[in-house]
Structure formats: structure tokens, C-alpha cells
TIMAR-875808 format. One line per field, with one value per residue: residue number from 1; residue in three letters; z, y, x of N, C-alpha, C in turn. Coordinates in nm, 4 decimals. Example, Ala and Ser with C-alpha at 12.3 -4.5 7.8 and 13.67 -1.06 7.14 Angstrom:
2
n	c(1_2)
res	c(ALA_SER)
n.Z	c(0.7800_0.7080)
n.Y	c(-0.5690_-0.2250)
n.X	c(1.3190_1.2850)
ca.Z	c(0.7800_0.7140)
ca.Y	c(-0.4500_-0.1060)
ca.X	c(1.2300_1.3670)
c.Z	c(0.7800_0.7870)
c.Y	c(-0.3300_0.0030)
c.X	c(1.3200_1.2900)
This chain:
181
n	c(1_2_3_4_5_6_7_8_9_10_11_12_13_14_15_16_17_18_19_20_21_22_23_24_25_26_27_28_29_30_31_32_33_34_35_36_37_38_39_40_41_42_43_44_45_46_47_48_49_50_51_52_53_54_55_56_57_58_59_60_61_62_63_64_65_66_67_68_69_70_71_72_73_74_75_76_77_78_79_80_81_82_83_84_85_86_87_88_89_90_91_92_93_94_95_96_97_98_99_100_101_102_103_104_105_106_107_108_109_110_111_112_113_114_115_116_117_118_119_120_121_122_123_124_125_126_127_128_129_130_131_132_133_134_135_136_137_138_139_140_141_142_143_144_145_146_147_148_149_150_151_152_153_154_155_156_157_158_159_160_161_162_163_164_165_166_167_168_169_170_171_172_173_174_175_176_177_178_179_180_181)
res	c(MET_ARG_PRO_ARG_ARG_ASP_ASP_ARG_GLY_ALA_VAL_ALA_VAL_LEU_VAL_ALA_LEU_LEU_MET_PRO_LEU_VAL_LEU_VAL_ALA_GLY_ALA_PHE_ALA_VAL_ASP_LEU_GLY_LEU_GLN_ARG_VAL_ALA_ARG_SER_ASP_MET_GLN_THR_LEU_ALA_ASP_VAL_VAL_ALA_LEU_ASP_LEU_ALA_ARG_GLU_LEU_ASP_GLY_ARG_THR_ALA_ASP_GLN_LEU_ARG_PRO_ALA_VAL_PRO_GLY_LEU_LEU_ALA_ALA_SER_LEU_ALA_ARG_ASN_ASP_ASP_ASN_VAL_GLY_GLY_THR_PRO_ARG_LEU_GLU_ALA_ASP_LEU_GLY_ARG_LEU_GLN_PRO_ASP_GLY_GLY_PHE_GLN_GLU_VAL_GLY_GLY_ALA_GLU_VAL_PRO_THR_ALA_VAL_ARG_VAL_ARG_ALA_ASP_THR_SER_VAL_ASP_PHE_ALA_PHE_ALA_GLY_ILE_THR_GLY_THR_SER_GLY_GLY_GLY_ALA_ALA_ARG_SER_ALA_ILE_ALA_GLU_ALA_THR_GLY_GLY_ALA_CYS_SER_ARG_TRP_ALA_ARG_SER_ARG_PRO_THR_SER_THR_PRO_THR_THR_PRO_ARG_SER_SER_ALA_ARG_CYS_SER_GLY_SER_TRP_ALA_ALA_ALA_SER_SER)
n.Z	c(2.4244_2.7337_2.8791_3.0635_3.4208_3.6011_3.8370_3.9500_4.1917_4.4037_4.6306_4.7568_4.8448_5.0241_5.2005_5.3142_5.4560_5.6495_5.7735_6.0152_6.2084_6.2352_6.2914_6.5492_6.6989_6.6695_6.8182_7.0955_7.1399_7.1525_7.3779_7.6026_7.6267_7.6753_7.9541_8.0616_8.1020_8.2449_8.4776_8.5381_8.6146_8.8247_8.9951_9.0111_9.1228_9.3870_9.4756_9.5078_9.6573_9.9075_9.9825_10.0275_10.2339_10.4114_10.5234_10.7061_10.9408_11.2202_11.4917_11.6050_11.7094_11.5826_11.6020_11.6052_11.3709_11.1952_11.1040_10.9223_10.7157_10.4736_10.3371_10.3276_10.1439_9.8888_9.8854_9.7961_9.5582_9.3793_9.3043_9.1608_8.9443_8.6784_8.5159_8.3309_8.2353_8.4654_8.7637_8.9955_9.3020_9.6173_9.8865_10.2054_10.4859_10.8186_10.9755_11.0476_10.9694_10.9168_11.0219_10.8383_10.6119_10.5932_10.6513_10.9127_11.0312_11.2752_11.5584_11.7467_12.0211_11.9347_11.7722_11.4313_11.1906_10.9481_10.6299_10.4031_10.0952_9.8592_9.5256_9.2583_8.9463_8.6583_8.3210_8.0263_7.7732_7.4196_7.1817_7.2284_7.1353_6.9762_7.0986_7.2640_7.5539_7.7999_7.9574_8.2062_8.4923_8.7070_8.9625_9.2308_9.4793_9.7639_10.0002_10.2421_10.4721_10.7426_10.9078_11.2147_11.1909_11.0688_10.7776_10.6653_10.4448_10.2660_10.1266_9.9911_9.8890_9.7586_9.8567_9.6205_9.3821_9.1400_8.9798_9.1134_9.1113_9.3658_9.5854_9.6908_9.9416_10.1312_10.4065_10.5842_10.8615_10.8618_10.7061_10.4147_10.3023_10.0388_9.9309_9.6558_9.5648)
n.Y	c(7.6184_7.7330_8.0007_8.2771_8.3405_8.6287_8.7265_8.9502_9.2327_9.0561_9.0778_9.3226_9.2741_9.0833_9.2058_9.4476_9.2785_9.2123_9.4169_9.5495_9.3866_9.3774_9.6347_9.6361_9.4724_9.5762_9.8518_9.7453_9.6313_9.8570_10.0272_9.8298_9.8359_10.0783_10.0736_9.8902_10.0823_10.2385_10.1228_10.0104_10.2797_10.3568_10.1671_10.2401_10.4837_10.4472_10.3121_10.4951_10.6999_10.5536_10.5179_10.8006_10.8350_10.6599_10.7734_10.9183_10.8284_10.8114_10.7698_10.8816_10.8790_10.7099_10.8605_11.1087_11.1164_11.0855_11.3135_11.4634_11.3197_11.3660_11.6093_11.5525_11.3273_11.4662_11.6557_11.4474_11.3384_11.5676_11.6129_11.3809_11.3563_11.2535_11.0700_10.8093_10.8642_10.9422_11.1774_11.0628_10.8651_10.8770_10.6791_10.5946_10.3930_10.3503_10.1471_9.8349_9.5711_9.2455_8.9473_8.7436_8.8961_9.0061_9.3259_9.5174_9.7384_10.0155_10.2200_10.5233_10.5264_10.3714_10.3040_10.3291_10.1279_10.1088_10.1469_10.1628_10.2366_10.2751_10.3227_10.4724_10.5221_10.6470_10.5447_10.6497_10.5130_10.5257_10.3922_10.3947_10.4004_10.1773_9.9873_9.9516_9.9984_10.2508_10.3222_10.2278_10.0948_10.1103_10.0055_9.9717_9.9027_9.9599_9.8478_10.0256_9.9997_10.1417_10.1405_10.2134_10.4664_10.5916_10.7925_10.8337_11.0282_11.0321_11.1768_11.0995_11.1696_11.0054_10.9925_11.0955_11.1417_11.1885_11.3434_11.2445_11.1427_11.1876_10.9527_10.8420_10.7213_10.5794_10.4908_10.3293_10.2850_10.2216_10.2035_10.2112_9.9909_9.8961_9.7157_9.5760_9.5435)
n.X	c(-9.9033_-9.8679_-10.0793_-9.9403_-9.9596_-10.0802_-9.8684_-9.8075_-9.7894_-9.8692_-9.6536_-9.7087_-9.9613_-9.9105_-9.7177_-9.8938_-10.0702_-9.9196_-9.7914_-9.9579_-9.9064_-9.6057_-9.5559_-9.6771_-9.5440_-9.2922_-9.3457_-9.4175_-9.1563_-9.0011_-9.1575_-9.1377_-8.8408_-8.7944_-8.9274_-8.7560_-8.5298_-8.6213_-8.6772_-8.4063_-8.3043_-8.4340_-8.3533_-8.0465_-8.0890_-8.2149_-8.0099_-7.8168_-7.9480_-8.0075_-7.7285_-7.6670_-7.8135_-7.7401_-7.5441_-7.5984_-7.6478_-7.5556_-7.5694_-7.7721_-8.1372_-8.4139_-8.6182_-8.5179_-8.4123_-8.6179_-8.7697_-8.5901_-8.5638_-8.7296_-8.6530_-8.3788_-8.4263_-8.5274_-8.3211_-8.1238_-8.2341_-8.2582_-7.9785_-7.9567_-8.1106_-8.1317_-8.3256_-8.5334_-8.8671_-9.1514_-9.1464_-8.9682_-9.0826_-8.9916_-8.9191_-8.8499_-8.7146_-8.6319_-8.4097_-8.2640_-8.0111_-8.0841_-7.9084_-7.9672_-7.9891_-8.2293_-8.4599_-8.5410_-8.7566_-8.6896_-8.7649_-8.8783_-8.6836_-8.4837_-8.1920_-8.0956_-7.9252_-7.9251_-8.0844_-8.3752_-8.4612_-8.7136_-8.7452_-8.9798_-9.1413_-9.3334_-9.3966_-9.4756_-9.5933_-9.4874_-9.5984_-9.8744_-10.1438_-10.1308_-10.0329_-10.2288_-10.2179_-10.1371_-9.9053_-9.6856_-9.5524_-9.2470_-9.0458_-8.8098_-8.5917_-8.3453_-8.1231_-7.9168_-7.6382_-7.4809_-7.1628_-6.9610_-6.6829_-6.4048_-6.2357_-5.9410_-5.6771_-5.4199_-5.0996_-4.7650_-4.4296_-4.1324_-3.8196_-3.6276_-3.3676_-3.4738_-3.7635_-4.0711_-4.4126_-4.6396_-4.7483_-5.0481_-5.2687_-5.5304_-5.7327_-5.9439_-6.1890_-6.4462_-6.7568_-6.9721_-7.2027_-7.4366_-7.7283_-7.9136_-8.2325)
ca.Z	c(2.5016_2.8362_2.9186_3.2089_3.5263_3.6530_3.9856_4.0163_4.3048_4.5279_4.7519_4.8097_4.9606_5.1478_5.3295_5.3390_5.5743_5.7734_5.8477_6.1008_6.2949_6.2442_6.3582_6.6853_6.7584_6.7049_6.9067_7.2297_7.1722_7.2074_7.4793_7.6894_7.6404_7.7693_8.0668_8.1409_8.1139_8.3743_8.5985_8.5620_8.6589_8.9646_9.0814_9.0334_9.2142_9.4988_9.5532_9.5630_9.7869_10.0125_10.0550_10.0730_10.3934_10.5091_10.6041_10.8151_11.0301_11.2845_11.6348_11.6626_11.7217_11.4776_11.6114_11.5733_11.2404_11.0831_11.0397_10.8571_10.5872_10.3718_10.3184_10.2750_10.0099_9.8144_9.8173_9.7056_9.4332_9.3158_9.2784_9.1223_8.8481_8.5303_8.4975_8.2243_8.3317_8.5198_8.8456_9.0772_9.4252_9.6904_10.0119_10.2997_10.5924_10.9026_11.0492_11.1076_10.8642_11.0009_10.9914_10.7102_10.4924_10.5933_10.7107_11.0476_11.0821_11.4017_11.5538_11.8506_12.1048_11.8730_11.6713_11.3151_11.1422_10.8019_10.5721_10.2826_9.9871_9.7637_9.4256_9.1623_8.8383_8.5615_8.1713_7.9486_7.6434_7.3239_7.0991_7.3367_7.0308_6.9163_7.1973_7.3812_7.7115_7.8016_8.0187_8.3002_8.5957_8.7486_9.1146_9.2747_9.6326_9.8117_10.1390_10.2914_10.6296_10.8097_11.0177_11.2572_11.1601_10.9647_10.6842_10.6667_10.3326_10.2710_10.0251_10.0089_9.8003_9.8016_9.8341_9.5155_9.3110_8.9689_9.0147_9.0890_9.1275_9.4874_9.6088_9.8037_9.9944_10.2208_10.5174_10.6414_10.9112_10.8658_10.5505_10.3690_10.1882_9.9923_9.8788_9.6245_9.5661)
ca.Y	c(7.7032_7.7985_8.1643_8.2951_8.3962_8.7541_8.7197_9.1052_9.2708_8.9602_9.0882_9.4045_9.2142_9.0167_9.3482_9.4989_9.1921_9.1782_9.5408_9.5722_9.2766_9.4119_9.7490_9.6067_9.4175_9.7303_9.9284_9.6438_9.6289_10.0030_10.0506_9.7434_9.8714_10.2375_10.0370_9.8020_10.1581_10.3238_10.0099_10.0499_10.4063_10.3308_10.0805_10.3199_10.6130_10.3861_10.2508_10.6181_10.7467_10.4640_10.5135_10.9192_10.8360_10.5801_10.8683_11.0271_10.7423_10.8736_10.7405_10.9595_10.7864_10.7118_10.9772_11.2149_11.1402_11.0932_11.4648_11.5010_11.2276_11.3939_11.6676_11.4508_11.2513_11.5644_11.6896_11.3538_11.3192_11.6937_11.5409_11.2538_11.3573_11.2279_10.9604_10.8082_10.8411_11.0990_11.2582_10.9668_10.8810_10.7966_10.6100_10.5656_10.3318_10.3300_9.9985_9.7394_9.5030_9.1386_8.8676_8.6803_8.9793_9.0927_9.4618_9.5377_9.8899_10.0589_10.3445_10.5658_10.5721_10.2907_10.3667_10.2881_10.1133_10.0729_10.2569_10.0932_10.3221_10.2455_10.4495_10.4231_10.5940_10.5610_10.5566_10.6876_10.4463_10.5868_10.3513_10.3380_10.3818_10.0644_9.8438_9.9750_10.0166_10.3959_10.3225_10.1216_10.1597_10.0642_10.0409_9.8991_9.8994_9.9172_9.8879_10.0390_9.9561_10.2332_10.0792_10.3430_10.4596_10.7390_10.7642_10.9466_11.0151_11.1139_11.1411_11.1102_11.1446_10.9297_11.1086_11.0533_11.2442_11.2242_11.3947_11.1464_11.1708_11.1611_10.8111_10.8512_10.5908_10.6026_10.4060_10.3478_10.1949_10.2508_10.1718_10.2131_9.8956_9.8652_9.5705_9.6069_9.4242)
ca.X	c(-9.8146_-9.9915_-10.0766_-9.8946_-10.0455_-10.0291_-9.8602_-9.7764_-9.8561_-9.8665_-9.5713_-9.7580_-10.0757_-9.8632_-9.6901_-10.0027_-10.1413_-9.8089_-9.7534_-9.9884_-9.8165_-9.4897_-9.5677_-9.7327_-9.4152_-9.1917_-9.4041_-9.4068_-9.0089_-8.9971_-9.2119_-9.0745_-8.7393_-8.8247_-8.9655_-8.6402_-8.4301_-8.6853_-8.6344_-8.2497_-8.2717_-8.4895_-8.2547_-7.9248_-8.1586_-8.2442_-7.8702_-7.7483_-8.0167_-7.9751_-7.6253_-7.6616_-7.9227_-7.6662_-7.4249_-7.6771_-7.6829_-7.4641_-7.6102_-7.9111_-8.2199_-8.5140_-8.7169_-8.4487_-8.3670_-8.7319_-8.7976_-8.4888_-8.5738_-8.7905_-8.5534_-8.2565_-8.4537_-8.5556_-8.1629_-8.0637_-8.3275_-8.2190_-7.8373_-7.9439_-8.2330_-8.1536_-8.3863_-8.6233_-8.9840_-9.1748_-9.0752_-8.9424_-9.1380_-8.9026_-8.9670_-8.6900_-8.7660_-8.4935_-8.4021_-8.1325_-8.0152_-8.0810_-7.7912_-8.0175_-8.0196_-8.3740_-8.4496_-8.6194_-8.7580_-8.7258_-8.8758_-8.8576_-8.5640_-8.3827_-8.0714_-8.1164_-7.7953_-7.9647_-8.1959_-8.4081_-8.5196_-8.7892_-8.7948_-9.0598_-9.1907_-9.4024_-9.3353_-9.5599_-9.5487_-9.4914_-9.6884_-10.0111_-10.2566_-10.1026_-10.0667_-10.3729_-10.1554_-10.0918_-9.7815_-9.6280_-9.4828_-9.0989_-9.0153_-8.7102_-8.5381_-8.2236_-8.0661_-7.7536_-7.6104_-7.3793_-7.0849_-6.8795_-6.5614_-6.3767_-6.1262_-5.8256_-5.6369_-5.2793_-5.0297_-4.6193_-4.3651_-4.0362_-3.7087_-3.5115_-3.3122_-3.5680_-3.9070_-4.1773_-4.5543_-4.6539_-4.8221_-5.1473_-5.3321_-5.6496_-5.7382_-6.1015_-6.2257_-6.5856_-6.7749_-7.1187_-7.2727_-7.5566_-7.7598_-8.0317_-8.3346)
c.Z	c(2.6157_2.8626_3.0826_3.2832_3.5573_3.8110_4.0314_4.0981_4.4254_4.6825_4.8243_4.8799_5.0590_5.2705_5.3941_5.4658_5.6703_5.8496_5.9954_6.2344_6.3296_6.3178_6.5014_6.7945_6.7769_6.8105_7.0636_7.2462_7.2358_7.3361_7.5971_7.7226_7.7188_7.9129_8.1329_8.1468_8.2648_8.5021_8.6337_8.6606_8.8009_9.0475_9.1336_9.1528_9.3744_9.5642_9.5740_9.6665_9.8985_10.0672_10.1072_10.2160_10.4752_10.5681_10.6734_10.9275_11.1455_11.4390_11.6843_11.6580_11.6000_11.4598_11.6143_11.4522_11.1275_11.0429_10.9287_10.7043_10.4792_10.2873_10.2600_10.1406_9.8805_9.7855_9.7307_9.5521_9.3570_9.2563_9.1764_8.9839_8.7155_8.4925_8.3897_8.3068_8.3809_8.6365_8.9416_9.2272_9.5235_9.8390_10.1017_10.4336_10.7027_10.9855_11.0732_10.9904_10.9490_10.9511_10.8692_10.5851_10.4690_10.6728_10.8150_11.0539_11.2390_11.4353_11.6958_11.9190_12.0288_11.7672_11.5429_11.2720_10.9855_10.7752_10.4625_10.2165_9.8809_9.6310_9.3101_9.0649_8.7526_8.4113_8.0831_7.8059_7.5252_7.2284_7.1736_7.2466_6.9689_6.9942_7.2727_7.5363_7.7053_7.8581_8.1341_8.3839_8.6517_8.8812_9.1346_9.4161_9.6522_9.9370_10.1905_10.4258_10.6471_10.9265_11.0743_11.1883_11.1042_10.8798_10.7126_10.5093_10.3194_10.1590_10.0591_9.9077_9.8402_9.7697_9.7547_9.4590_9.1622_9.0559_9.0059_9.1309_9.2955_9.4874_9.7085_9.8352_10.0947_10.2894_10.5761_10.7208_10.9530_10.6999_10.5478_10.2833_10.1603_9.9059_9.7910_9.5879_9.4474)
c.Y	c(7.7725_7.9384_8.1721_8.3785_8.5349_8.7582_8.8638_9.1447_9.1719_9.0286_9.2118_9.3845_9.1911_9.1197_9.3777_9.4235_9.2047_9.3188_9.5606_9.5167_9.3359_9.5452_9.7370_9.5418_9.4942_9.7776_9.8669_9.6481_9.7370_10.0533_9.9626_9.7933_10.0059_10.1940_10.0065_9.9434_10.2045_10.2160_10.0165_10.1459_10.3945_10.2580_10.1865_10.4353_10.5270_10.3429_10.4033_10.6743_10.6748_10.4834_10.6649_10.9229_10.7692_10.6628_10.9319_10.9272_10.7358_10.8270_10.7688_10.8445_10.7908_10.7999_11.1203_11.2668_11.1618_11.2273_11.5113_11.4293_11.2807_11.5041_11.6199_11.3637_11.3314_11.6080_11.5609_11.3253_11.4404_11.6630_11.4360_11.2576_11.3381_11.0645_10.9502_10.8183_11.0014_11.0910_11.1107_10.9777_10.8135_10.7815_10.5904_10.5199_10.3287_10.1980_9.9513_9.6218_9.3706_9.0285_8.7609_8.7486_9.0741_9.2398_9.4456_9.6694_9.9044_10.1786_10.3879_10.5767_10.4451_10.3528_10.2819_10.2610_10.1017_10.1672_10.1510_10.2198_10.2298_10.3712_10.3775_10.5187_10.5533_10.6062_10.5630_10.6010_10.4992_10.5500_10.3189_10.3229_10.2463_9.9442_9.8492_9.9765_10.1726_10.3901_10.2042_10.1633_10.0407_10.1095_9.9307_9.9759_9.8766_9.9285_9.9035_10.0656_10.0935_10.1312_10.2012_10.3552_10.5711_10.6722_10.8460_10.8946_11.0932_11.0832_11.1579_11.0944_11.0588_11.0083_11.0296_11.1383_11.2777_11.2720_11.2672_11.2222_11.1113_11.0420_10.8542_10.7237_10.6573_10.4826_10.4227_10.2276_10.1305_10.2249_10.1688_10.1106_9.9002_9.7184_9.6142_9.4979_9.4584)
c.X	c(-9.9240_-9.9633_-10.0050_-9.9889_-9.9901_-10.0093_-9.8149_-9.8693_-9.9063_-9.7835_-9.6699_-9.9042_-10.0168_-9.7895_-9.7877_-10.0686_-10.0209_-9.7642_-9.7972_-9.9257_-9.6720_-9.4535_-9.6051_-9.6064_-9.3000_-9.2137_-9.3749_-9.2481_-8.9742_-9.0103_-9.1402_-8.9113_-8.7087_-8.8444_-8.8331_-8.5456_-8.4821_-8.6374_-8.4799_-8.2209_-8.3155_-8.3980_-8.1079_-7.9934_-8.1921_-8.1193_-7.7903_-7.7854_-8.0016_-7.8401_-7.5668_-7.7277_-7.8127_-7.5644_-7.4622_-7.7061_-7.5941_-7.4893_-7.7069_-8.0236_-8.3264_-8.6067_-8.6543_-8.4222_-8.4506_-8.7602_-8.7114_-8.4721_-8.6291_-8.6827_-8.4119_-8.3001_-8.4614_-8.3963_-8.1087_-8.1185_-8.2419_-8.0360_-7.8660_-8.0754_-8.2338_-8.1928_-8.5074_-8.7635_-9.0345_-9.1178_-9.0808_-9.0100_-9.0320_-8.9719_-8.8380_-8.7659_-8.6268_-8.5216_-8.2805_-8.1398_-7.9646_-7.9410_-7.8217_-8.0349_-8.1457_-8.3713_-8.5635_-8.6336_-8.7438_-8.7701_-8.8308_-8.7532_-8.4577_-8.3148_-8.0729_-7.9811_-7.7943_-8.0802_-8.2382_-8.5056_-8.5814_-8.8284_-8.8909_-9.0970_-9.2729_-9.3288_-9.4512_-9.5400_-9.5868_-9.5710_-9.8302_-10.1193_-10.2350_-10.1221_-10.1701_-10.3391_-10.0615_-9.9616_-9.7657_-9.5575_-9.3201_-9.0471_-8.8586_-8.6740_-8.4060_-8.1867_-7.9388_-7.7621_-7.4898_-7.2938_-6.9958_-6.7372_-6.5337_-6.2663_-6.0544_-5.7193_-5.5209_-5.1782_-4.8719_-4.5344_-4.2118_-3.9473_-3.6286_-3.4435_-3.3755_-3.6897_-3.9928_-4.3054_-4.5555_-4.7741_-4.9354_-5.2288_-5.4490_-5.7060_-5.8669_-6.0992_-6.3670_-6.6200_-6.9314_-7.1495_-7.3767_-7.6205_-7.9067_-8.1234_-8.4187)
């Protein structure tokens, strides 16, 4: 009869050798996931702020609007401050949307019909000691265009003998549109 080899503890050695690899992979996945959430938050923020600023494009020139832009950016950020990462930085440019979808800045006495907003933030990585990277950035932009017009909303009830809920309708001849990038 052959003597039996003692294999006890082999799994513990294998786990000890693979544990650093598993920890690095897990840390990498968590940190990249956090950065992706921050990028998504920056896109949402850029979209909302661009739409907020597009509402201010009311026929005034770029020179007339430019002094108000920092305050409008700060007010919009204050209303939409639920973001992952550090405090977002916002930049806005006044301009026009080109037929090919491009954005052209305007200045001086020109009247802007669109606004481009860039939002960026930084994310501190939770596992910087393991991955060797302390953080990463997340930046996104959006363009919103304003078209002239007005909206009206009304409600009406149908004359019937049974109680009904009023029907409401809205009609708009102008709109705001956003394009993300």
C-alpha cells in the first residue's frame, strides 16, 4: 500500500496567491463604476443647465447676456446639485447651432440662439492605495437651442350629466431643444 500524500492546505495557498489579483480587479471595477456614474451625472447636469440657459435667449445680444451667465450657471447648479464627485465646474458659450449640428460662438452685438454648456468634475477613487491612481475626471457637454414662441395651457370640461374630470391641453409655438455630446 502506498503512503497517502498530505494535500491539506493547498487551497489556502492558492487563495493567498490569488487574493491580491481579486482585490485589484474588484477595486478597479468599483472605481470605474463610480467614474461612469459621475460622467452620467455630468451629462445630465450639462443638459439641464443648457436648457435653463436657453430659456434666457430672448433676443438680447451676446454682450447683454454675457454678464448674467455666471449667475445663471450658479443658480442652475444650486437647483441641480445632486452629483457624484467633487463640486462640478460649469462653462457656457453663447452662439448659434449650425445646420450640420456644429456650434458657432457669437459675440458683441450678435444675437445668440443657442448655448453650449460644459460640465466637469473629479472623482476620488476609493481604492487608490490598491490601484495606484488617486482619482479621475468626468466631463460632458450639451447644446440647447431656443426658438421663439409662446405656450398656452387651458382646461375644459365636457358638458354632461355625469361628473367628469377636466381635460387639459397645451399648445406651444416655440421650443427648447438639447443635444448632448
